[in-house]
N, C-alpha and C positions, 0 to 999 in steps of 0.2 A: 504494500500500500504506500510506502514512503517513496516509491519511484515514479508515481504519477506526475509530480511537478517537473521531473526531468523529461518525461515523455511529452508533456505539453510545451516545455521549453525548447525541445528539439525543432519545433516548427519555426522558431525565430531565425535559425541559421539560413535556410533557403530563402526566406523572405528578405533578409538583409542583403544577401547576395544579389537577389533580383533588384532590390532598390538601388544598389550601387551600380549595377551594370546597365539599368534601363536608360539613363541619359546618353549612353554611348551607342545605343542601337539605332540604326537608320529607320526613318519613317517609311511607310508603305508607299510605293510609287502610285498605286491607285488612289490612295488617300490624298497624296500631294496633287495629283492631276485632277481628280474629280471634286474633291471637297475644298482644297485650298486654291485651285485654279493656277497652280504654279508649274508650268510645263518644264522649265529649265531644271528645277530641283527634282522633278519626277524623272526626267531623262538621266540625271546624275545617279539617282537611286537605282534605276534600271541598269545602268552601266555597272554599278557596283555589284548588284545581285547577279547579273548575267555574265559579267566579265568580257563584254564586247563593246566596241565604240559606237556602232550604228544600231540604235535602238528605236529608230523611227517606226518600224513595223509594229513593235510591241505597243508603242504609244498610240498608234492608230487603231490597233485592236481593242485597246481599253476604251478609247473614245467611241468606237463603233458599238461595242457592247453596252456602253452607257446610253447611247442613243436608242438602242433596241429596248433597253429596260425602261426608259422614259416613255416609250410608245406602247408599252404593254399595259393592257387594261386590267385593273384589279377587280376581282370578283368577290362579292360578299358571301358569307356563309349560307345565307338563304338562297342566293342565286346558285351556289354550288350544289345545294341539296335539291334544287329544282331541275338541275341538269341530269337527265336520265343516264347518261353515259358514265358518270362518276359516282352516282348515288350509292351503288352497291359497294364500291371500294371504300367510300367514306364510312358507311355503316359498319363494314368489317373492321376497319381500324378503330373506330370508336368503341365497339363492343370488345375487341381484343384488349385495348388499353384499360377499359373499365374492369374487365376480368383480372388483369394484372394488379390493379389497385385494390380490388376487393379481396383477392387471395393473399395479399401481402408480398407479392413477387414484383415489387416496383423497381428492382435493380436492373431488370431487363430493359 
């Protein structure tokens, strides 16, 4: 029983390592490009991650993917349930997850 404080204290070591290392990690190129709108920093981050000088193709792929995501129509839960093609799959997933919760097997 006297070892419990040491067990809880062992969590401090990895968290301190993460806190010290975090400022030195580069930001995500997608975040820099899409959220901060900083293309030059995004290109530098891509160059650092990929190890090549010409990253224009990767930048264009991220921008194209962003355009596609913006044009995607979001569907509400009610509309999803009204769609006959996916109703059975949604019902199956909901019943399965409900059974996991009710039987106590929520680790799955």
